[in-house]
C-alpha positions as CSV (number, residue, x, y, z in Angstrom):
1,M,21.5,1.5,14.1
2,G,18.7,0.0,10.9
3,S,16.0,-1.8,11.8
4,T,16.0,-5.6,12.7
5,S,12.7,-6.7,11.4
6,A,12.4,-8.5,7.4
7,C,9.1,-7.6,6.5
8,H,6.1,-5.9,8.3
9,V,2.7,-7.4,7.6
10,F,-0.4,-5.3,8.0
11,G,-4.2,-4.7,7.3
12,H,-7.5,-2.8,7.5
13,T,-6.9,-1.0,4.6
14,H,-8.5,-3.0,1.9
15,F,-6.3,-2.3,-0.7
16,S,-3.2,-4.8,-1.6
17,W,0.5,-3.7,-1.6
18,D,4.1,-5.0,-1.3
19,A,6.8,-3.0,-1.1
20,V,10.2,-2.5,0.2
21,L,11.2,1.0,2.3
22,D,14.8,1.2,3.7
23,G,15.3,-2.7,3.2
24,V,12.0,-3.3,5.1
25,R,9.5,-5.7,3.0
26,Y,5.6,-4.3,3.8
27,V,3.1,-6.4,2.6
28,Q,-1.0,-6.1,2.8
29,A,-2.8,-9.0,1.6
30,P,-6.2,-8.1,2.9
31,L,-9.4,-10.3,2.7
32,A,-12.1,-7.3,2.4
33,Y,-15.4,-8.5,1.5
34,P,-16.1,-11.0,-1.4
35,R,-17.8,-7.7,-3.3
36,E,-14.6,-5.6,-3.0
37,R,-12.3,-8.6,-4.3
38,K,-14.5,-8.6,-7.0
39,R,-13.8,-4.8,-8.0
40,R,-10.4,-4.4,-7.1
41,M,-7.7,-2.3,-9.1
42,N,-4.7,-4.6,-8.9
43,G,-6.0,-8.0,-8.7
44,G,-9.0,-10.0,-7.1
45,E,-11.0,-13.0,-5.6
46,N,-8.3,-15.2,-6.9
47,Q,-5.4,-13.3,-5.0
48,L,-5.9,-15.3,-2.0
49,P,-4.3,-17.3,0.3
50,Y,-1.2,-15.3,-0.4
51,C,2.3,-16.4,0.5
52,V,5.3,-14.2,2.0
53,Y,7.1,-16.6,3.9
54,S,7.7,-20.5,2.9
55,D,10.6,-22.9,3.4
56,G,12.8,-20.6,5.4
57,K,12.6,-17.5,3.1
58,F,10.3,-14.8,2.1
59,A,9.0,-14.9,-1.6
60,D,11.8,-14.0,-4.0
61,K,9.6,-11.2,-6.2
62,L,7.3,-8.9,-5.6
63,S,3.9,-8.9,-6.2
64,H,2.6,-5.7,-8.2
65,F,-0.4,-4.1,-6.7
66,Y,-1.6,-0.9,-8.1
67,W,-0.6,1.3,-4.8
68,S,2.3,0.2,-4.2
69,D,3.7,0.5,-7.7
70,Y,2.0,3.9,-8.0
71,Y,4.3,5.4,-4.9
72,A,7.7,3.2,-6.4
73,D,7.3,5.7,-9.5
74,N,5.8,8.9,-7.9
75,P,8.0,8.6,-4.1
76,R,6.2,10.4,-1.3
77,S,7.3,13.7,0.0
78,P,6.5,14.7,3.4
79,D,7.1,17.7,3.1
80,I,4.7,18.5,0.8
81,T,1.1,18.8,2.6
82,E,-1.3,19.4,-0.1
83,L,-4.4,17.3,-0.7
84,A,-4.2,15.4,-3.7
85,P,-5.7,16.6,-6.8
86,W,-8.2,13.5,-7.0
87,V,-8.7,14.2,-3.4
88,A,-9.2,17.6,-3.1
89,R,-12.2,17.9,-4.9
90,F,-14.3,16.1,-2.0
91,Y,-13.1,19.1,0.1
92,K,-14.2,22.5,0.5
93,R,-12.0,24.6,2.9
94,T,-13.4,26.4,5.6
95,W,-10.7,28.6,6.6
96,K,-8.3,31.0,5.4
97,S,-4.6,30.3,5.8
98,E,-2.5,33.3,7.0
99,F,0.7,31.5,5.9
């Protein structure tokens, strides 16, 4: 049985996202703080308001946002649990794995 959702609008992470996964569109267009909007990698203060649905239909094309474009080109693999190199450098391993 498939999903009955056409669009999932979410928030809180402070970065923009617009992607379709398994036929469902996922959109985040956060307001963020004014200072964050100015330095956003994928747009900025001129991006809002963001229209997802108008005149009885969804916007025809996806917006290009840094992270949703990144994952379109680099799909996630749930079986890979290693931290990304740019994240791992901020963490120190405190236990020895037995696996």
